[in-house]
N, C-alpha and C positions, 0 to 999 in steps of 0.2 A: 740926265734925262729926267723923265718923269719918274714916279714911284710904280703906277701902275703899268708901263712899257708899253707893251700890244700885248693884242690877244686874251685881255683877261686876266695876266699876270698881276698877284695883287705882291705890294712887301711884306715882311713878316712886320707886325705888331705885337710891342715896339719894335722898332728897328734895332737888330744886334751892334752891338758894336767891333765883338769880334767872333768869325761864324767858321769851324772844320768844315770843310766841305769833301763829301766824298768825291773824288774826281780821278777817274778812269782814263780820262783824255780823249773820251767821246766827245759828240757834237751836243750832249744833252748837259754832260757838268761842265765842258767848256763855256758855254752860252749863262750858264749857271754864277760859274764863279766871274766872268767880265759883268755880268750884271750886277752881282752883288757889290764886287769893286764899285761900279759906277754909282752904287747908292753911297758908298762911302764906309763901306763896312772893310774891317781889318780882314784877312783870308789867312788860314792855316790850308793846305788841301793836303790831302790823304788819299793816298792811291794805295791798290790792294793787288800782290803778286801774289795770285792762289794757284799758280801752276798754270793760268787760259793758256788753251792753243793760240789764242791773239794777243800774245806778250806784247807786241809791235804797240799797241795801245798805249802802254808804259811809256814809250820812246815820246810818243806826243803828249803826254802828260809832263814829261821832264820839260819839253820844248814850250809847253803853254806855261808853264810855271815860270821858267825864267821872262819869259815874256811880258808877263803881268807882274813881274817882281813879287811873287809872293812866295812865304817858305813852304816848302815841299818835303813831303815823309812818304815813304814806299815802305808798306809793312810787307815782309817778306813770309807769306803764310803759304809756301808750295808744299810744305808737307802735308796740308789740306787734300792736297788733289787723288792721292792715291784713296782716300774715304769719296772723294766726290767723281768718281770714274766713270758714271752712267750717263754723264752728259755729252754732247759734242763738243763743250768748250774746253771740258778736262781729258776728256780720253780719246787718243787716238783711234779706237775701234769704231768709235758711232762718229758717221759722216755728218758735216755741217749740211742741214738741209736747203735746198735753193727756192725760192717762191716768195709768196707775201707773209710779212708779220703776222699776220692774226691767223695764215691757216694750221690747221692741227699739227702739219709736220715739226712746227717750230715749237712745241713741247719739248724735241730733242734737245734744245737749247736752254734748258733751265737747270739751273746750278742752283743744288738743295739747299733753302736757308741762305742764300747768297747775300740778301740786302740785310738779313738781320746780323749776319757777320761782320758785313762793312761795316755797319751803323753800330755795333757793339765796339769796335777799334776806335769809331769816329768820336763816338763818346766816351769812350776811355781818354782818348786824347785831349778832349775838350775840358775833362777835367782835369788834367794836367799841365797844360797851357792858360786855363782859366778862361776858356771861351764861354760866351752865354747865349751858344748857338751851334746846333748840327744843320747842314744843309743837304739835299740828294734832290738829282735831278730826273725822277722819274715822272713820267708823264701820263697822262690817258691813252695814248695808243698800247702803252704796258701791261694795260687792266687785262684783256682777253686772256694772255698766255701766262704772266707772271703775278703767282697769288701774293708774292712780297713786294708788289708794286701799287697795291690796290689801296683806297684809301682808308678801309677798314685795318688793314694791316699795322699802317701808320699809327691810326686813333691809339691801337694796341701798343703799338711800342712805343710811344712815347709814355703810358702808363709805364710800359717797365723798366724803360730808362730812369724814369723818376724815382722809383721803388730800391733799385739796384745801385743806385749813387745818392740816397737821402740824406740830407747834411753835407754833401760834396760838391753839388751843383748850385749855381749862384739862384737866387729868385727868380723866376721867369723863365727859366731856361728853355728853349726850345729846341724842338725836332722839326724841322721845316723842310715842306716838299711845296714850293712855289708853283712848279708845271704841273702838280698831278690833277687838273682840269682842263688843259691846255693841250692843242695837237702839235705833232711833231712839225708840222709846218709854222704853226707860232711859234715855235721857238727857233727855227731857222729864220723868220721874218724878222723875230726882236735880235738874234745875232749878226743881222744884217745892220739893223739901226745902231748895234754896239761897236760895228766893225771888230767884231771879235773872229779870229782866225780860224772861220769854218773851215778852209781847205784843208788845215795840218791838223784839225781833228781826227779821228780812227774809229771808223764803224765795222769794219769787216771780222767776220766771225772765222775767218780763213786765215789772216793774219800774214799774208803775201805781203811781197813788196809796194803791192798795191792793192789798193780794194777790189775786189773780184768781181763785182757788181750785179752778183745774180742771187747771194744768200739773202735769206731776212732783211738785215740790216741795212744792206747795201740796196735793196727794194727800197726801204722806208727810205733810207736818207734822199734817194733819187727823186721821190716822189714827195718827199716834204720840199725838197727846194722847187720844184714844179710846180706845185699846188701856191709857196709862196711866192711865187714870182720873183726868187732870189738865182740868178746865174751859178752853176753848179761847175766849180774849179776842181773838183774831187778828181785825182787820178785814178780810173777805172782801168782793168784789163781789158785789153779788146776783147768781143765778141769771136766767138769761134768761128773760125771759116773768113775771119776778116785779114787783112792785110797787118802786119805787125812792125 
């Protein structure tokens, strides 16, 4: 496929030979991994177990990594969950809200400093395996709720990573966020073009056997498929009052 893909996604320049991808097993990171692989990059995938309620995403991450044939690491950071218990994703006492992803209620799903923690682990792994880039799948739809998904954070983090690892990173080391300016629908369209296993990716924050279909990430997922004009084969829980 072309380096541009669709929806304005641009390949990192210069194209890195070896990339550590922060890989949740979600739709965004799955498409990101398939896109980078299609560009010819060697991948090392890094998933983080931070005691999240939706740990089912790690199963999706394992399966996707095996399908892609990429090296996969899961960092066990479950000890952090007791420090991050104020979020609906890490504390059982905080309910996962339903509704649209941009609703104020979605603030309950913020895990403090999550992307910085994930990127720190990814950069450390990149130093170890001598990768020349780290990539993360944040996109424009994340910006209203999550401060660590915004361009200003990524710009600042790049400098932090450079200073924290000066003398240990290869020249031109990149912290890439190729989807930062595109929508979830663009990512779905790109994933369909790449024939990435979209239906096998995991989005739901409730972490049941199937996607609940009503939490913010499920609503965003369904909407993205509809806007992209891509058939959504995700298995959702039946709506209340419907036959099971």
